[in-house]
C-alpha positions as CSV (number, residue, x, y, z in Angstrom):
1,M,-1.2,-15.8,-0.5
2,K,-3.8,-12.4,-0.1
3,V,-1.7,-9.0,0.5
4,L,-3.1,-6.0,1.6
5,G,-0.7,-2.9,0.2
6,I,-1.2,0.5,1.6
7,D,0.1,3.6,0.1
8,P,0.2,5.8,3.2
9,G,-1.2,9.7,3.5
10,T,-3.9,11.5,5.5
11,A,-5.0,13.5,2.5
12,T,-5.2,10.5,0.5
13,C,-4.4,6.9,1.6
14,G,-3.9,4.9,-1.2
15,Y,-4.9,0.5,-0.9
16,G,-4.2,-2.1,-3.2
17,I,-5.1,-6.1,-2.5
18,V,-3.7,-8.7,-4.6
19,H,-3.9,-12.4,-4.6
20,V,-1.0,-15.1,-5.8
21,N,-2.7,-18.5,-6.4
22,G,-0.8,-21.3,-8.7
23,G,2.1,-18.6,-9.7
24,R,-0.7,-16.2,-11.2
25,I,-1.2,-12.7,-9.2
26,R,-4.6,-10.6,-10.0
27,A,-5.8,-7.3,-8.1
28,L,-9.2,-8.1,-5.8
29,D,-9.8,-4.4,-4.8
30,H,-7.7,-1.4,-4.9
31,G,-8.5,2.3,-4.1
32,C,-7.8,5.1,-1.9
33,W,-9.5,7.2,0.9
34,T,-9.2,11.0,1.3
35,S,-10.4,13.6,3.5
36,G,-10.3,17.3,3.6
37,A,-7.6,19.8,4.7
38,R,-9.6,21.3,7.3
39,E,-10.7,17.8,8.9
40,R,-9.5,17.5,12.1
41,P,-6.0,14.9,12.5
42,E,-8.0,12.6,14.5
43,L,-10.8,12.5,11.9
44,R,-8.6,11.8,8.9
45,L,-6.7,9.1,10.8
46,R,-9.9,7.6,11.9
47,T,-11.0,7.1,8.4
48,I,-7.6,5.2,7.6
49,F,-8.1,3.0,10.3
50,E,-11.6,1.9,10.0
51,G,-10.7,1.6,5.9
52,V,-8.2,-0.8,6.9
53,T,-9.9,-2.8,9.3
54,G,-12.8,-2.8,7.0
55,L,-10.5,-4.6,4.4
56,I,-9.1,-6.9,6.6
57,H,-12.4,-8.0,7.6
58,E,-14.1,-8.2,3.7
59,H,-10.8,-10.2,2.2
60,A,-9.0,-12.0,5.3
61,P,-5.3,-10.8,3.8
62,D,-2.3,-13.1,5.1
63,A,-0.1,-10.0,5.1
64,V,-0.5,-6.2,5.2
65,A,2.5,-4.4,3.2
66,L,2.9,-0.5,3.5
67,E,5.4,2.2,2.0
68,E,7.9,3.3,4.1
69,S,7.9,7.1,4.5
70,F,9.6,8.9,2.0
71,V,11.2,11.7,4.1
72,G,12.0,15.0,1.6
73,A,12.3,18.6,2.4
74,D,9.2,19.0,4.6
75,A,9.1,17.3,7.9
76,R,5.5,18.4,8.5
77,I,4.6,16.4,5.5
78,A,6.7,13.4,7.3
79,L,4.9,13.3,10.4
80,F,1.5,13.4,8.8
81,V,2.5,10.2,6.6
82,G,4.1,9.0,9.7
83,Q,0.5,8.9,11.7
84,A,-1.0,7.6,8.6
85,R,1.3,4.6,8.5
86,G,0.8,4.5,12.3
87,A,-3.3,4.0,11.7
88,A,-2.9,1.4,9.6
89,L,0.1,-0.6,11.5
90,V,-2.7,-0.4,14.8
91,A,-5.6,-1.5,12.6
92,A,-3.5,-4.4,11.4
93,A,-2.3,-5.3,14.5
94,S,-5.8,-5.3,15.8
95,A,-6.7,-7.5,13.7
96,G,-3.7,-9.8,14.0
97,V,-2.1,-9.4,10.5
98,A,1.5,-8.4,10.4
99,C,2.8,-6.1,8.5
100,T,6.0,-5.7,6.2
101,E,7.1,-2.0,5.3
102,Y,9.1,-1.4,2.1
103,A,11.2,1.2,0.3
104,P,9.9,3.1,-2.1
105,A,13.3,2.6,-4.1
106,R,12.9,-1.1,-3.6
107,V,9.2,-1.6,-4.5
108,K,10.2,0.4,-7.8
109,Q,12.7,-2.2,-8.2
110,V,11.0,-4.8,-7.9
111,V,7.9,-3.9,-9.8
112,C,9.9,-2.1,-12.7
113,G,13.1,-3.2,-12.2
114,Y,14.0,0.8,-11.9
115,G,14.7,1.7,-8.5
116,R,13.8,5.4,-9.9
117,A,10.7,4.8,-11.9
118,D,7.9,7.7,-12.0
119,K,4.6,7.4,-11.1
120,G,3.3,6.7,-15.0
121,Q,6.0,3.6,-15.3
122,I,4.5,2.3,-11.8
123,S,0.8,2.9,-13.1
124,R,1.8,0.9,-16.3
125,M,3.7,-1.8,-15.0
126,V,0.9,-2.3,-12.3
127,R,-1.8,-2.7,-15.0
128,M,0.7,-5.0,-17.2
129,L,1.3,-7.3,-14.2
130,L,-2.3,-7.6,-13.0
131,S,-3.6,-7.8,-16.0
132,L,-6.0,-4.8,-15.3
133,D,-8.1,-3.2,-18.6
134,C,-6.9,0.3,-17.0
135,E,-4.6,1.9,-14.8
136,P,-5.8,2.4,-11.5
137,E,-8.0,5.7,-11.3
138,T,-5.0,7.7,-8.7
139,S,-1.1,6.9,-8.4
140,H,-2.2,6.3,-4.6
141,A,-4.2,3.3,-5.5
142,A,-1.5,2.1,-7.9
143,D,1.5,2.4,-5.4
144,A,-0.5,0.6,-3.2
145,L,-0.7,-2.1,-5.6
146,A,2.6,-2.0,-6.0
147,V,3.6,-2.6,-2.4
148,A,1.5,-5.3,-2.1
149,I,3.3,-6.8,-5.6
150,C,6.1,-6.2,-4.0
151,H,5.5,-8.1,-1.0
152,V,4.3,-11.1,-3.0
153,S,7.5,-11.1,-5.3
154,M,10.3,-11.4,-2.3
155,P,11.4,-14.6,-1.4
156,P,9.6,-16.2,1.7
157,L,12.9,-15.4,3.7
158,T,13.1,-12.0,2.6
159,R,9.5,-11.1,3.6
160,L,10.3,-12.6,7.0
161,A,13.3,-10.6,7.7
162,S,12.0,-7.2,6.3
């Protein structure tokens, strides 16, 4: 199974692709797309849409897993994250790839064993679980890999129900 994980955001949107074969999980690619604060919103969303579309064409994942929006004190940020999620969802739907969303606490629980793990813990666990030479360059890429790891770690019926 091959999964594209997405950590949505309009300023920085992380992605990570993992592949499970014979019980062994490995990273195929990870990184993030960034855009400037002065860039028009539609151009920021197009960057995400085209990035997800390109990764789907390049890697042909079986599924796309996204981290659900965390609604904090700033409604404006939640709106922007929602727009980024929408761009990724539409890209996946256009390619015919099924999407599943996971709450941040669920991802942390699966990857770190603790639903309130911090960014450093996530990054270290992602490195260990994927046998990477070093931690991912950004927390966004680490979070995207964690979402993908969460998806492949779920029992098949749980993935269908999510």
